[in-house]
C-alpha positions in Angstrom: 25.1 -20.5 -17.6 23.2 -18.5 -20.3 24.6 -15.9 -22.6 22.7 -12.6 -22.6 23.0 -9.5 -24.9 26.5 -8.4 -25.8 28.0 -11.6 -24.4 27.1 -10.9 -20.8 26.9 -14.1 -18.7 23.9 -14.5 -16.6 24.8 -16.7 -13.6 21.7 -18.8 -13.3 20.7 -22.4 -14.2 17.8 -23.8 -16.2 15.4 -25.7 -13.9 13.0 -28.3 -15.4 9.6 -28.9 -14.0 9.2 -32.0 -11.9 12.8 -32.2 -10.6 13.5 -32.0 -6.9 15.3 -28.7 -7.4 12.2 -27.3 -9.2 9.9 -28.3 -6.3 12.3 -26.7 -3.8 12.5 -23.4 -5.7 8.8 -23.3 -6.2 8.2 -24.0 -2.5 10.6 -21.3 -1.5 8.9 -18.6 -3.6 5.4 -19.8 -2.4 6.5 -19.6 1.3 7.9 -16.1 0.8 5.1 -14.5 -1.2 2.5 -16.6 0.6 3.6 -15.1 3.9 2.8 -11.6 2.5 -0.5 -12.8 1.1 -1.4 -14.6 4.3 -0.7 -11.6 6.4 -2.9 -9.3 4.3 -5.9 -11.5 4.7 -5.2 -12.4 8.4 -5.2 -8.7 9.1 -8.7 -8.3 7.5 -10.1 -10.7 10.1 -8.3 -9.0 12.9 -9.6 -5.5 12.0 -12.7 -5.5 14.3 -10.6 -6.6 17.3 -7.9 -4.1 16.4 -10.5 -1.3 16.2 -12.0 -2.3 19.5 -8.7 -2.6 21.4 -7.0 0.5 20.0 -10.2 2.6 19.6 -9.7 3.1 15.8 -12.2 4.7 13.5 -12.9 3.7 9.9 -10.1 6.0 8.8 -7.7 4.4 11.3 -8.6 0.9 10.0 -8.1 2.2 6.4 -4.6 3.4 7.3 -3.7 0.1 8.9 -4.4 -1.5 5.5 -3.3 1.3 3.3 -0.1 2.0 5.1 1.1 -1.4 4.0 -0.3 -1.1 0.5 1.2 2.4 0.1 4.8 1.5 0.6 4.3 -1.8 -1.2 2.9 -0.2 -4.3 5.3 2.7 -4.2 8.5 0.7 -3.9 7.8 -2.5 -5.8 9.1 -1.2 -9.1 12.4 -0.1 -7.8 12.6 -3.3 -5.7 12.3 -5.3 -9.0 15.1 -3.4 -10.5 17.3 -3.9 -7.4 16.8 -7.7 -7.8 17.8 -7.5 -11.5 20.9 -5.5 -10.6 22.1 -7.1 -7.4 20.6 -10.6 -7.5 17.0 -11.7 -7.3 17.6 -14.3 -4.6 19.6 -11.7 -2.5 16.8 -9.1 -2.6 14.1 -11.7 -2.1 15.9 -13.0 1.0 16.5 -9.5 2.4 12.8 -8.7 1.8 11.7 -11.8 3.8 14.0 -10.8 6.7 12.7 -7.2 6.6 9.1 -8.4 6.5 9.6 -10.7 9.5 11.2 -7.9 11.6 8.5 -5.4 10.7 5.8 -8.0 11.6 7.4 -8.2 15.0 7.0 -4.5 15.4 3.3 -4.7 14.3 2.6 -7.3 16.9 4.1 -5.2 19.6 2.5 -1.8 18.6 0.6 -0.2 21.5 -1.4 2.5 19.5 -3.0 2.8 16.1 -0.4 5.4 15.0 2.5 3.1 15.8 0.8 0.1 14.2 0.3 2.2 11.0 4.0 3.1 11.0 5.0 -0.6 11.5 2.7 -1.5 8.6 4.4 1.0 6.4 7.8 -0.7 7.2 6.2 -4.1 6.6 5.2 -2.9 3.1 8.8 -2.2 2.3 9.7 -5.8 3.0 6.7 -6.9 0.9 7.9 -4.8 -2.0 11.3 -6.5 -1.9 10.1 -10.1 -1.7 7.0 -10.1 -3.9 8.4 -9.3 -7.4 11.5 -11.3 -6.5 9.4 -14.5 -6.2 8.0 -14.2 -9.7 11.2 -13.0 -11.2 13.0 -16.1 -9.8 10.4 -18.4 -11.5 10.6 -16.5 -14.8 14.4 -16.4 -14.9 15.2 -20.0 -13.6 12.5 -22.3 -15.1 12.7 -23.4 -18.7 10.4 -21.4 -21.0 8.0 -24.3 -21.6 7.6 -24.8 -17.9 7.0 -21.2 -16.8 3.3 -21.0 -17.1 2.9 -24.2 -15.2 5.3 -22.9 -12.4 3.5 -19.6 -12.3 0.1 -21.4 -12.2 1.2 -23.5 -9.2 2.7 -20.4 -7.6 -0.6 -18.5 -8.1 -2.7 -21.3 -6.9 -0.8 -22.2 -3.8 0.0 -18.6 -3.0 -3.7 -17.8 -3.5 -4.5 -20.5 -1.0 -2.4 -18.6 1.5 -4.7 -15.6 0.9 -7.8 -17.8 1.3 -6.5 -19.6 4.4 -5.6 -16.2 5.9 -9.1 -15.5 7.2 -9.4 -18.9 8.9 -5.9 -18.7 10.4 -6.6 -15.1 11.5 -9.9 -16.1 13.1 -8.3 -18.9 15.1 -5.4 -16.7 16.2 -7.6 -13.9 17.2 -10.0 -16.1 19.2 -7.2 -18.2 20.7 -5.1 -15.3 21.8 -5.0 -11.8 20.3 -5.0 -9.9 17.1 -1.2 -9.5 17.7 -0.6 -13.1 16.8 -1.8 -12.3 13.3 1.5 -10.4 12.9 3.8 -12.5 15.1 3.1 -15.7 13.1 5.2 -14.2 10.3 8.4 -14.3 12.3 9.0 -18.1 12.3 7.8 -18.3 8.7 10.4 -15.7 7.6 13.2 -17.7 9.3 12.2 -20.9 7.5 11.9 -19.1 4.1 15.4 -17.5 4.4 16.9 -20.9 5.1 15.2 -22.4 2.0 16.2 -19.6 -0.3 19.9 -19.8 0.7 19.9 -23.6 0.3 17.8 -24.1 -2.9 17.4 -21.0 -5.0 20.0 -20.2 -7.7 21.1 -16.6 -8.0 20.3 -14.6 -11.2 21.0 -11.0 -12.2 21.7 -8.8 -15.1 25.5 -8.6 -15.3 25.4 -5.7 -17.8 23.6 -3.2 -15.5 25.8 -0.5 -14.1 25.2 2.5 -11.8 22.3 2.9 -9.4 18.6 2.3 -10.0 16.3 5.3 -10.4 15.5 6.2 -6.8 14.1 9.6 -7.8 11.2 8.1 -9.8 10.4 5.8 -6.9 10.3 8.7 -4.5 8.1 10.8 -6.8 5.7 7.9 -7.3 5.6 7.3 -3.5 4.7 11.0 -2.9 2.0 10.8 -5.6 0.4 7.6 -4.1 0.6 9.0 -0.5 -1.1 12.2 -1.4 -4.0 10.7 -3.3 -4.4 8.0 -0.6 -4.4 10.5 2.2 -7.0 12.7 0.4 -9.3 9.7 -0.2 -9.1 8.4 3.3 -9.4 11.7 5.2 -11.9 13.5 3.0 -15.0 11.7 4.4 -14.2 12.8 8.0 -12.5 16.2 7.3 -14.3 17.4 4.3 -12.5 19.4 1.6 -10.3 21.2 4.1 -6.9 22.7 3.1 -5.0 19.6 4.2 -7.2 17.2 2.2 -7.1 19.4 -0.9 -3.4 20.0 -0.6 -2.7 16.3 -0.2 -4.8 15.5 -3.3 -3.1 18.2 -5.3 0.4 17.0 -4.3 -0.6 13.4 -5.1 -1.9 14.2 -8.5 1.2 16.3 -9.3 3.4 13.5 -8.1 1.8 10.9 -10.3 2.0 13.1 -13.3 5.6 13.8 -12.6 6.2 10.1 -12.2 4.7 9.4 -15.7 6.9 12.2 -17.2 10.0 10.8 -15.7 9.2 7.4 -17.2 8.8 8.8 -20.7 11.6 11.3 -20.7 13.9 10.3 -18.0 17.4 8.8 -18.6 16.9 5.7 -16.6 13.2 5.0 -16.3 11.9 2.4 -13.8 9.5 1.3 -16.4 10.8 1.2 -20.0 8.2 3.0 -22.2 8.6 0.3 -24.8 6.7 -2.1 -22.6 3.6 -0.1 -23.1 3.8 -0.4 -26.8 2.5 -3.9 -26.4 -1.3 -3.8 -26.3 -1.5 -7.2 -24.4 0.8 -5.9 -21.7 -1.3 -2.8 -21.2 -4.7 -4.5 -21.3 -3.6 -7.3 -18.9 -2.3 -4.8 -16.4 -5.5 -2.8 -16.8 -7.4 -6.0 -16.0 -5.1 -6.6 -13.0 -5.9 -3.1 -11.6 -9.6 -3.5 -11.9 -9.6 -7.1 -10.6 -7.5 -6.3 -7.5 -9.4 -3.1 -6.8 -12.6 -5.2 -6.7 -11.0 -7.9 -4.7 -9.3 -5.5 -2.3 -12.6 -3.9 -1.5 -14.6 -7.1 -1.1 -12.1 -9.1 1.0 -11.9 -6.3 3.5 -15.7 -5.7 3.8 -16.8 -9.3 3.8 -15.1 -10.0 7.1 -16.6 -6.9 8.7 -20.0 -7.8 7.3 -19.9 -11.3 8.6 -18.7 -10.3 12.1 -20.8 -7.1 12.5 -24.0 -7.9 10.7 -24.3 -11.7 10.7 -22.6 -12.0 14.1 -20.0 -14.6 13.0 -17.1 -15.2 15.4 -13.6 -14.5 13.9 -13.1 -18.2 13.3 -16.5 -18.7 11.7 -15.9 -15.7 9.4 -12.6 -17.3 8.4 -14.2 -20.6 7.7 -16.8 -18.9 5.5 -14.1 -18.5 2.8 -13.0 -22.1 2.9 -14.6 -23.0 -0.5 -12.2 -20.4 -2.1 -9.2 -22.3 -0.7 -10.5 -25.7 -2.0 -11.3 -24.3 -5.5 -7.9 -22.5 -5.8 -6.1 -25.7 -4.7 -7.9 -27.9 -7.2 -8.1 -25.6 -10.2 -5.4 -22.9 -10.3 -2.5 -25.0 -11.7 -4.9 -26.6 -14.2 -6.0 -23.1 -15.2 -2.4 -22.2 -15.9 -1.9 -25.3 -18.1 -5.1 -24.7 -20.0 -4.0 -21.1 -20.8 -0.7 -22.4 -22.1 -2.4 -24.9 -24.3 -5.4 -23.0 -25.8 -4.4 -19.4 -25.1 -5.4 -17.2 -22.1 -8.0 -14.8 -23.6 -11.2 -16.8 -22.8 -10.1 -17.2 -19.2 -9.2 -13.6 -18.9 -12.7 -12.7 -20.0 -14.7 -15.4 -18.2 -12.8 -15.2 -14.9 -13.6 -11.6 -14.1 -17.2 -12.0 -15.1 -17.5 -15.0 -12.7 -15.9 -12.9 -10.0 -18.4 -10.1 -10.6 -21.3 -12.6 -10.5 -20.1 -14.0 -7.2 -20.0 -10.5 -5.8 -23.6 -9.9 -6.8 -24.6 -13.1 -5.2 -22.9 -12.1 -2.0 -25.4 -9.2 -1.6 -27.6 -11.9 -0.1 -25.2 -12.1 2.9 -27.4 -9.8 5.1 -28.7 -10.2 8.7 -30.9 -13.3 9.0 -29.4 -15.1 6.0 -28.0 -18.6 6.5 -24.6 -19.6 5.3 -26.0 -22.0 2.7 -28.3 -19.4 1.1 -26.6 -16.1 1.8 -22.8 -16.8 1.7 -21.9 -20.1 0.0 -23.3 -19.5 -3.5 -21.4 -16.2 -3.9 -18.2 -17.5 -2.3 -18.2 -20.5 -4.6 -18.7 -18.5 -7.9 -16.2 -16.0 -6.6 -13.6 -18.7 -6.1 -14.3 -20.2 -9.5 -13.6 -16.8 -11.1 -10.4 -16.3 -9.2 -9.1 -19.8 -10.1 -10.0 -19.0 -13.8 -8.2 -15.7 -14.1 -5.3 -15.4 -11.6 -2.7 -17.6 -13.2 -3.5 -16.7 -16.8 -3.3 -12.9 -16.2 0.0 -13.2 -14.4 1.5 -15.4 -17.1 0.1 -13.1 -19.8 1.8 -10.0 -18.4 5.2 -11.7 -18.1 4.9 -13.3 -21.5 4.0 -10.0 -23.2 7.3 -8.5 -22.0 10.7 -9.5 -23.4 12.5 -11.9 -21.0 15.2 -9.3 -20.4 12.5 -7.3 -18.6 11.3 -10.1 -16.4 11.9 -8.3 -13.2 10.5 -5.0 -14.2 7.4 -6.6 -15.8 6.8 -8.5 -12.6 7.2 -5.3 -10.6 4.8 -3.4 -12.8 2.1 -6.1 -12.5 2.5 -6.2 -8.7 2.5 -2.4 -8.4 -0.6 -2.2 -10.5 -2.3 -4.9 -8.4 -1.4 -3.3 -5.0 -2.3 0.2 -6.3 -5.8 -1.2 -7.2 -6.2 -2.6 -3.7 -4.9 0.7 -2.2 -7.3 2.8 -4.1 -10.2 0.5 -3.3 -9.5 0.5 0.5 -9.1 4.2 0.5 -12.2 5.1 -1.6 -14.7 2.3 -1.3 -15.8 2.9 2.4 -16.7 6.5 1.5 -18.5 5.5 -1.7 -20.4 2.9 0.3 -21.3 5.4 3.0 -19.1 3.9 5.8 -17.5 6.6 7.9 -16.6 7.1 11.6 -17.4 3.9 13.4 -20.3 3.0 11.1 -18.7 -0.4 10.5 -19.9 -1.4 14.0 -23.6 -0.8 13.2 -25.2 -3.8 11.4 -27.7 -1.6 9.6 -25.2 0.9 8.3 -22.7 -1.9 7.5 -25.2 -3.9 5.5 -26.3 -1.0 3.4 -22.7 -0.1 2.7 -21.7 -3.7 2.0 -24.5 -4.1 -0.7 -23.6 -0.8 -2.4 -19.9 -1.7 -2.4 -20.5 -5.0 -4.0 -22.3 -3.4 -7.0 -19.3 -1.1 -7.5 -16.8 -3.9 -7.3 -18.8 -6.2 -9.6 -18.9 -3.5 -12.2 -15.1 -3.1 -12.0 -14.5 -6.8 -12.4 -16.8 -6.9 -15.4 -15.1 -4.0 -17.1 -11.8 -5.8 -16.6 -13.1 -8.9 -18.3 -14.3 -6.9 -21.3 -10.9 -5.3 -21.7 -9.4 -8.7 -22.0 -11.1 -9.2 -25.3 -8.3 -7.2 -26.9 -5.4 -9.3 -25.7 -3.3 -11.6 -27.9 -4.4 -15.2 -27.4 -1.1 -16.6 -28.6 1.1 -14.6 -26.3 2.1 -17.5 -24.0 3.6 -19.4 -26.9 5.4 -16.6 -28.7 9.1 -15.8 -28.6 10.0 -12.3 -29.5 12.8 -12.1 -32.1 15.0 -10.1 -29.7 14.8 -12.9 -27.1 15.8 -15.7 -29.4 19.2 -17.2 -28.6 22.0 -15.5 -30.5 24.8 -17.8 -29.3 27.9 -17.0 -27.3 30.4 -14.3 -28.3 33.0 -15.2 -30.9 35.8 -15.7 -28.4 34.0 -18.4 -26.6 34.6 -22.0 -27.8 33.2 -24.1 -25.0 30.1 -22.5 -23.4 26.7 -23.9 -24.5 23.6 -21.9 -25.2 20.7 -23.1 -23.2 17.9 -20.7 -24.2 16.9 -17.1 -24.4 18.5 -14.6 -22.1 16.8 -14.1 -18.7 18.4 -11.0 -17.4 16.7 -7.7 -17.3 18.1 -4.5 -18.7 16.3 -1.3 -17.6 18.3 1.2 -19.6 20.9 1.2 -22.2 
């Protein structure tokens, strides 16, 4: 056990890297979060077949992606607080079950509209399990092992994202796009069993009352309004519905911010944003995931539409990313722990942007070796350089008692970046209606989109120059162990508190 503030006992155990229990806990979090990552990239490969079978336009395909991202981004903050209150393992397990059930509905959906509805439900499950996986690592591993654990989680979880296109291609070609969703059902069953068997429970025993559902609802309305306006504007123009949705969305986001600053129980404690490194690392996360969200969707469409790759070949095209993430991500996390994360936070996004520029050569008539491989390789090197350090930096910049909410903020920022990119980038690139099926239109849009995404990644790297290079090795005074309460004579102190208090 560990003693938290005011003598509250946090029922968790310290896990040391390299032990069988550590490997089992790490594997469980990777299977759960990796399932969500795998699904998002598998769906990208399946989009052309989904559009063909269901007769979906570009807007329909955007909603299939953004329906999931919308509920994920909107609920991920309150989901993190639910884990801190009611048990991180419990909410993680519930999220995995929900995700598996929603995936079954996705696989059975007969129309675009029902598929979008099922994807929204799937995002709810993703919101419950994603911050839980990181919070479990942050609250159960010893402080000196956390960066290494997060690095392994990022690397192996990132591999799930990279393997997704290949797995999706094989599933789509072997059977149907529906298998891209149905594959999650057995994975979810295995993950629930692992969580119940291996993962210790942890929570903040001092939290009382209910989490701030109002803030989450207002944030969801804000994101939904802005997303709807961005997706529908290219086809509908500035009609009253689009303008109204945009206005409601902006008002909702402003109200969400006011509630966080002035509300009694904010989802995000304003004190977190007093830390410059926390703010800059999250800004980098937003820009990086906006760039990634746009490119990872369009690259599959470009390869299949303009270069005439089969779904399997399009998936195989990203294999170098898988290899690079497998080999380098954990090492990247250890390097950041040893020398500080700043250099990697700057260099990684610049490499990602360079890879995107090189991918502009992936046009009709180009070979894989000259048009695709150079960009994919540099892109993968950039991801391996930045993903683990930026995640570890965000969590380390926040006090340990805010582990769950810090993880939720970072995940919400990442998903919102992808959400905005998927909603806005096709219009910016000139892809509307069923233009994604025309190689000429698709290639022109693809090359324009890459310029926008490369610029976003580069700006993120420049922002990282202002981060604290020693953040991974610092212990805030308020997080230093204070010892057990005076009436305890036998309980040991094993380290800083790991519970999360959202409001006092």
